[in-house]
C-alpha positions in Angstrom: -92.8 -56.8 2.7 -92.5 -59.5 0.1 -95.2 -61.9 -0.6 -94.9 -65.0 1.7 -97.6 -67.3 3.0 -97.4 -68.8 6.5 -99.9 -71.6 7.2 -102.7 -70.6 9.6 -101.6 -73.1 12.2 -98.1 -71.7 12.4 -98.9 -68.1 12.9 -98.8 -67.8 16.6 -95.4 -66.6 18.0 -94.3 -68.8 20.8 -92.0 -66.3 22.5 -92.9 -62.9 23.8 -91.6 -59.8 22.1 -88.8 -57.7 23.8 -91.6 -55.7 25.5 -93.0 -58.9 27.0 -96.1 -59.1 24.8 -97.1 -62.1 22.7 -97.3 -61.0 19.1 -100.8 -61.0 17.6 -102.7 -59.5 14.7 -104.4 -57.1 17.1 -101.1 -56.0 18.6 -99.6 -55.4 15.2 -102.6 -53.4 13.9 -102.7 -51.3 17.1 -99.0 -50.6 16.9 -99.1 -49.8 13.2 -101.9 -47.3 13.8 -99.9 -45.6 16.5 -96.8 -45.4 14.3 -98.7 -44.0 11.4 -100.4 -41.4 13.7 -97.1 -40.3 15.0 -94.9 -40.5 11.9 -97.2 -40.7 8.8 -97.3 -43.1 6.0 -93.6 -43.8 5.9 -93.9 -45.5 9.3 -95.7 -48.4 7.7 -92.7 -50.5 7.1 -91.6 -53.9 8.3 -88.4 -52.5 9.8 -90.1 -49.7 11.8 -93.0 -51.9 12.9 -90.7 -54.7 14.0 -88.6 -52.3 16.0 -91.7 -50.8 17.7 -93.0 -54.3 18.5 -89.6 -55.5 19.8 -89.9 -58.4 17.3 -87.9 -59.7 14.3 -89.5 -58.1 11.2 -89.8 -61.5 9.6 -92.3 -62.5 12.3 -94.8 -60.2 10.8 -95.2 -62.5 7.8 -96.9 -65.0 10.1 -99.8 -62.5 10.2 -99.8 -60.5 7.0 -98.7 -61.5 3.5 -97.3 -58.1 2.6 -97.6 -54.4 3.5 -100.8 -54.0 1.5 -102.5 -56.8 3.6 -101.5 -54.9 6.7 -102.9 -51.6 5.2 -106.2 -53.4 4.5 -106.2 -54.5 8.1 -105.7 -50.9 9.3 -108.6 -49.8 7.0 -110.8 -52.5 8.4 -109.9 -51.5 12.0 -111.1 -47.9 11.3 -114.4 -49.3 10.0 -114.7 -51.5 13.1 -114.1 -48.6 15.4 -116.8 -46.6 13.6 -119.3 -49.3 14.6 -118.3 -49.5 18.2 -121.2 -48.8 20.5 -123.7 -48.6 17.7 -127.1 -50.3 18.3 -130.1 -50.3 15.9 -133.1 -48.3 16.9 -135.5 -49.4 14.2 -135.6 -45.8 12.8 -133.8 -46.1 9.5 -132.9 -42.4 9.4 -131.5 -42.4 12.9 -129.6 -45.6 12.3 -128.0 -44.3 9.1 -127.2 -41.0 10.7 -125.4 -42.7 13.6 -123.4 -45.0 11.3 -122.4 -42.1 9.0 -121.3 -39.9 11.9 -119.5 -42.9 13.4 -117.5 -43.4 10.1 -116.7 -39.8 9.9 -115.5 -39.6 13.5 -113.4 -42.7 13.3 -111.5 -41.4 10.3 -111.1 -38.0 11.8 -109.7 -39.5 14.9 -107.0 -41.3 12.9 -106.2 -38.8 10.1 -102.9 -40.2 9.0 -104.3 -43.7 8.7 -107.4 -42.3 7.0 -105.3 -40.8 4.2 -103.8 -44.2 3.5 -107.0 -46.3 3.9 -110.2 -44.3 3.2 -110.3 -45.3 -0.5 -109.6 -49.1 0.1 -112.1 -52.0 -0.1 -110.9 -54.5 2.5 -113.3 -57.5 2.2 -112.5 -58.1 5.9 -114.9 -58.8 8.8 -115.6 -55.2 9.9 -116.3 -54.0 6.4 -118.5 -56.9 5.5 -120.5 -56.4 8.7 -121.0 -52.7 7.8 -122.2 -53.5 4.3 -124.6 -56.1 5.6 -125.9 -53.6 8.3 -126.5 -50.7 6.0 -128.2 -52.8 3.4 -130.3 -54.4 6.1 -131.4 -51.0 7.4 -132.4 -49.9 3.9 -134.2 -53.1 2.9 -136.2 -53.3 6.2 -137.2 -49.7 5.6 -138.8 -50.8 2.3 -136.3 -49.8 -0.3 -136.2 -52.3 -3.1 -132.8 -54.0 -3.6 -131.5 -52.0 -6.6 -132.4 -48.7 -4.9 -131.0 -49.9 -1.6 -127.7 -50.7 -3.2 -127.5 -47.3 -5.0 -128.3 -45.5 -1.7 -125.7 -47.6 0.2 -123.1 -46.7 -2.5 -123.9 -42.9 -2.2 -124.1 -43.0 1.6 -120.8 -44.7 2.1 -119.0 -42.7 -0.6 -120.2 -39.5 0.9 -119.1 -40.4 4.4 -115.7 -41.6 3.3 -115.1 -38.6 1.0 -115.8 -36.1 3.7 -113.8 -38.2 6.2 -110.8 -38.3 3.8 -111.0 -34.5 3.1 -111.3 -33.7 6.8 -108.6 -36.1 7.7 -106.3 -34.5 5.1 -106.8 -31.1 6.8 -106.2 -32.6 10.3 -103.0 -34.3 9.1 -101.5 -30.9 8.2 -99.0 -29.4 10.5 -100.6 -27.2 13.2 -99.2 -24.0 11.7 -100.7 -24.9 8.3 -104.1 -25.6 9.8 -104.0 -22.3 11.6 -102.9 -20.4 8.5 -105.8 -22.0 6.5 -108.3 -21.0 9.1 -107.0 -17.5 9.2 -107.5 -17.0 5.5 -111.3 -16.6 6.1 -110.6 -13.5 8.2 -107.5 -12.1 6.5 -108.8 -12.5 3.0 -112.6 -13.1 2.8 -113.3 -10.9 5.8 -111.7 -7.9 4.1 -113.4 -8.2 0.7 -115.4 -5.0 0.1 -119.2 -5.3 -0.5 -119.0 -3.3 -3.8 -116.9 -6.1 -5.4 -118.0 -9.1 -3.4 -121.5 -8.3 -2.1 -122.5 -11.9 -1.4 -119.4 -12.8 0.6 -119.6 -9.5 2.5 -123.3 -10.0 3.4 -122.8 -13.6 4.5 -119.3 -13.3 6.0 -120.2 -13.7 9.7 -122.0 -17.0 9.0 -119.4 -18.0 6.5 -116.5 -17.6 8.9 -118.3 -19.4 11.7 -119.5 -22.3 9.5 -116.2 -23.0 7.7 -114.5 -23.8 11.0 -116.3 -27.1 11.1 -116.9 -30.0 8.8 -119.7 -29.8 6.3 -120.4 -33.5 6.7 -123.2 -33.4 9.3 -125.3 -31.0 7.2 -124.5 -32.9 3.9 -125.6 -36.1 5.6 -129.0 -34.5 6.6 -129.4 -33.4 3.0 -128.8 -36.9 1.8 -131.2 -38.5 4.3 -133.9 -36.1 3.2 -133.3 -37.0 -0.4 -133.3 -40.7 0.4 -136.6 -40.3 2.3 -138.1 -38.8 -0.8 -137.3 -42.0 -2.7 -138.9 -44.3 -0.2 -141.8 -46.3 -1.8 -145.2 -45.6 -0.4 -145.4 -49.0 1.3 -141.9 -48.5 2.9 -141.5 -48.3 6.6 -145.2 -48.6 7.2 -146.1 -52.3 6.5 -145.4 -54.8 3.8 -142.1 -53.3 2.7 -140.6 -53.3 6.1 -139.4 -56.9 5.9 -136.8 -55.8 3.3 -137.7 -58.7 1.0 -138.8 -56.8 -2.1 -136.9 -57.6 -5.3 -138.7 -54.9 -7.3 -136.7 -52.6 -9.6 -135.6 -49.1 -8.8 -138.5 -46.6 -8.6 
């Protein structure tokens, strides 16, 4: 896509697409996610998207300035899906756990899109709501602003890093996924204890644990570390309003 700007008031397509649907940002994003899931990153082109929508490719400029703007919309959609169904409990640990697992699950459910979007900063509504929500949880728990920001940064980077890694594995062809999983038995399971005593001793646990993502346990480790940094007044009184401007402790 080349850079072009269509005034806001002119964006709505008056005629339905060939499939009978009225073109909209939502329809474009949903269709782009489906194409990327089926065909990978190369599907994110004006020509293929226009064909899938049954619309002239130039009509997409009414909604997105260029391909990168569309990619940011896809990234923001994944963040939005991560927040669907989430409601605060007032327990900062439970709330952060639910948000982290939601992010991880959303990206794993859309691995091809996650490979394109996990590292992007969108500045769009779903992302800004997520930033506001996580900072609010931390500030209400009693973390001072500088520390809340550092925790937010580590929390989000951890979730996205694991999501991107797991998405990359899930985006592999099925035979490659199966071959990678088999390595644990065909290679590690056959290492003799005289040369690899630690692997041999722990192999049954190792083979079982490596089938799944390490993120849930890593998240628990992070939450424990975060709790150790909570100021004494946090979550128990004065600090619970989240209004402290004290420095990092």
